[in-house]
C-alpha positions, 0 to 999 in steps of 0.5 A: 498499501502507497501513500497519496502524493504530497501537496505542498498546499490547494489552489489557495496557496494555503496547506492542507491542515493536519485534518484533512489529511489524516481523515485521506489516509487509510487507518493501517497507514496512518497507524505505521505513520504514527509509530514510524514517527514515535520512534523517531522523536523517542530516540531523539529526545533519549540522545539529547536527554543522554548528551544532556547529563552531567555530573549534577544530574547523576549525583542526583540519581546518586543521592536518590538510590542512597538517600543521603547526600552526594558531593559532586565527584573529584576533578585535577584543577588545570594549576596546582603545586602538591609536596608528600609522601610517595609509599610502597609499604611492602617493601618498607619505602617512603620517599619525598614525593612532589606532583604538579601542575600547569595549563593543564599538564601535569606532572609527579615526581617519586623518591631522586638520585639518593633515594631506592626508587625515582621516578616521574609520571606526565601529563604532558601534551596529551600524552601520558608519559612514566619514565623509571629512574631507580626500582629495586630489581629493574634493569632497564629503563626506559620512557613509555609514551601512551598518546592521545590521553590530557587533562580532560580524559583523566578527569571524565575517568574520575567523574565515574569514581564511585563516593565511598564516604565522608572521612578524617585522615588524622594527621596534624592537622586533621584533613576532612575528604571525601572518599572516591575509589576509582578503576578500570576493570578488563574485561567488560563484561555484565552484573555475574560469573565473569572473569575480571582484572583489577587492571587499574584502580584506585581511591581517590580523597580530595578535600570535602571542601573543595573536589580540587584538592587531593591529599591521599590517592591509593593505587592499587593494580596492574599500572604498579607492575614494578611492586610486588602487592602492586600498591603504591601510595601518596600521601599529600601534605600541601596542596594548593592551587598556584602554576607548578612546573612542569619538564618533560624528561630529556629521554621522553622527548620526541626525535626532531624533524628532519 
């Protein structure tokens, strides 16, 4: 069955009313068209709603399910500087640690030439770099690069963090923090009895008054491959929202163009 030809208008120049056209169309065709239009509208609305979902909406849904207010997830700022300690508890190692950011790039440095471990991690111009200068049992020291990773992607991952609760880190002074859990588990599978691997998991503790102030990060997973327990911590003593210093090591620099 085919639809009658469409008309741009009548001889008077006015388009026929929707009601008139509807009466002239067989019922079965009308139902088919209505169903198709409904499906298209539903799809369009669904896409718009999905696109419009933000951190605030996610937070509101979580609050409704849990019955308790949930803060906004952690978000690493573009500019910051902090000092603290890097701890590898199973190896009995604690070394000085700095974490700084400038214009969206950031750099972690743990230890130094006089310490048992020394490494740097960077987000620099859209790539993630890791260079380990010293580590027990390590004889190779290449600079690894993962392109296509920047601050925006990091913060997008943090948006998916799960809220654990409000806690107090007993230090001098005490730190009132929101505890979050974030991670990458592979392969992606639905709920049920499936084999999964925690590629990278982290517990993040941010200030209750400022989600961009990081006081502690506990890491576990394959990203800590050099540690027998795959377990390393960053504990911050200071964290200021001022531009820091980010320097890509020479051995990580791309070769000159020829």
